[in-house]
C-alpha positions as CSV (number, residue, x, y, z in Angstrom):
1,M,27.9,-26.9,9.8
2,H,26.8,-30.3,9.8
3,D,23.6,-31.5,8.8
4,A,22.3,-31.9,12.2
5,D,23.3,-28.3,12.6
6,L,20.9,-27.8,9.6
7,E,18.2,-29.4,11.0
8,H,18.3,-27.6,14.5
9,L,18.6,-24.1,12.5
10,L,15.0,-25.2,10.1
11,S,13.2,-27.1,13.6
12,R,13.6,-23.3,15.0
13,P,9.9,-22.7,15.9
14,A,10.5,-19.0,13.8
15,V,11.7,-20.6,10.8
16,I,8.8,-23.8,11.2
17,A,6.5,-20.7,11.2
18,A,8.0,-18.9,8.1
19,V,8.9,-21.8,5.8
20,R,4.8,-22.4,6.5
21,D,4.3,-18.7,5.5
22,L,6.4,-19.6,2.4
23,G,4.2,-22.0,1.6
24,V,6.5,-24.4,0.1
25,A,6.9,-28.4,0.3
26,S,10.5,-28.1,0.6
27,L,13.2,-25.5,1.1
28,S,15.5,-24.4,-1.7
29,L,18.0,-22.0,-1.4
30,E,15.9,-19.4,-3.9
31,D,13.1,-19.9,-1.5
32,V,15.5,-18.7,1.6
33,L,17.1,-15.7,-0.3
34,S,13.9,-14.6,-1.3
35,A,12.6,-14.4,2.2
36,L,16.2,-12.8,3.5
37,H,15.7,-10.0,0.6
38,G,12.6,-9.2,2.2
39,F,14.5,-8.1,5.4
40,G,17.0,-6.1,3.4
41,A,19.9,-6.4,1.0
42,V,21.5,-9.8,0.8
43,R,25.2,-10.9,0.3
44,I,26.8,-14.2,0.2
45,V,30.7,-13.9,0.6
46,V,33.5,-16.5,0.8
47,D,36.5,-16.4,3.3
48,N,39.2,-18.2,4.1
49,D,37.5,-20.6,7.0
50,A,37.7,-24.2,5.9
51,E,34.9,-25.5,8.1
52,Q,32.4,-22.8,6.9
53,P,33.3,-20.5,3.9
54,Y,30.3,-19.0,3.2
55,V,29.0,-16.3,5.2
56,C,25.3,-14.7,4.6
57,L,25.7,-11.0,5.2
58,L,22.2,-8.8,5.2
59,R,21.8,-5.3,5.8
60,D,25.8,-5.0,5.7
61,G,26.4,-7.6,8.0
62,E,23.8,-6.6,11.2
63,E,22.3,-10.1,10.4
64,R,25.4,-13.0,9.4
65,G,24.9,-16.6,9.1
66,R,28.2,-19.0,8.2
67,G,28.0,-22.3,6.7
68,R,29.3,-25.1,5.0
69,T,27.4,-24.6,1.7
70,V,25.3,-21.5,0.5
71,L,22.2,-22.8,1.7
72,H,23.4,-23.2,5.4
73,A,25.0,-19.9,5.7
74,A,21.5,-18.3,4.5
75,V,19.1,-20.7,6.7
76,A,21.4,-19.5,9.6
77,C,21.0,-15.7,8.2
78,W,17.5,-16.4,7.9
79,A,17.2,-18.0,11.4
80,G,18.9,-15.0,13.0
81,A,16.6,-12.4,11.5
82,L,13.9,-13.9,12.1
83,E,14.6,-14.6,15.9
84,G,15.6,-11.1,15.9
85,L,12.3,-10.1,14.7
86,S,10.4,-12.2,17.1
87,R,12.3,-10.8,19.8
88,Y,11.9,-7.2,18.8
89,T,8.0,-7.5,18.3
90,A,7.7,-9.1,21.5
91,Q,9.8,-6.1,23.2
92,G,7.5,-3.5,21.4
93,V,4.3,-5.7,22.5
94,D,6.0,-5.6,26.0
95,E,6.2,-1.8,25.9
96,I,2.7,-1.1,24.4
97,E,1.3,-3.2,27.6
98,R,3.3,-1.1,30.1
99,F,2.3,1.9,29.0
100,L,-1.7,1.0,28.6
101,L,-1.3,-0.7,32.3
102,G,0.4,2.6,33.4
103,S,-0.5,5.3,35.5
104,D,-1.6,8.3,34.3
């Protein structure tokens, strides 16, 4: 993952909102891992991929991110978890609206 890829991850709306919620001026690995830990158990493993050897696994692999550094992998995993949570929340709101607007 190149720096442009990391910039793309950091520019995702869910990540921007989460960074604001953290209240930090710069994002460190500890910040990302701490935020990820709020979603469940986090592991960083190394595999044989020469370009992106670090893999961040959240909740036994339910969410994962790869990167050339631990920070890249953790941010990719965090972005996926945040976007998954946003999708899941939006789906729940849609279902509640359908229920409330449906016929009895």
